[in-house]
N, C-alpha and C positions, 0 to 999 in steps of 0.2 A: 171508787176508789177514793179513801181518804188523804186527802194532801197532807205533805211531811209538815211537822213540827221543828223541822230543823232546817235551818242552810243547809243546803248538801255542795260540797266543792270546800274551794278557799274563798274567804270573806273578803266586801270588796273594802278597799282601802280610801274610797274618796269618791264623792257624786260625781253620777257620768252628769250632770248639767253644768252645774257651776266649779268642779271638782274642788271644792273644801272637805273637809273630816265630817263625820257623824257626830259632832260635839253635845246633842242629844242626847246620844248613848241607842239610838235607834238609827234604821235605816230602810227603807221602804222599795220593794222592788216591786215598781208599778205601773200603770200604763199612764202616757201623757193624755194632755185632751188631744192632739193630733195622731195617736194611735202607736206611735213607739214605745215600746220597754224600755227601763233604764233602772239602776238603781240611786237613790236619790235621799240626799240631805232632806231633814224636814222643812226647812224654806222650800225648797223646790218642791218638798211634794205636794207643801200645803198652796205654792201657785199657779204649779203646772199639772197637776195629776188630779185624776177624776174620783178617785176614793179605794177604797178597801174591800175585799169582797174578791170570787170567783168572777174571774175576767176582768178585773181590777186591778187587786193588786196588794201584797201581803207585807203588813211592819214586822219586822224582826230585828232581836235584842245587837246591838254592836259588836261587842265583845264575845256574843256565847251562840250567837247566830240562831237562839232561841226563836221559835217565831210566839209572836207576841198577839197579831189581832191578822183577821182576813181570811 
């Protein structure tokens, strides 16, 4: 079954790690190096997450919820 091409549900308003906004225009639904998943801003994704792809994470447009990568 192919993965959804759009975020389902309400769009997240802030990063689960730092509480900041999605100023870069994207957010990530991703797994951290320690295992838990969350929605992250660009900076926190770069620092704490393991990458994009099945089992790792996805990148979404913060305004439209359209899936961009992963």
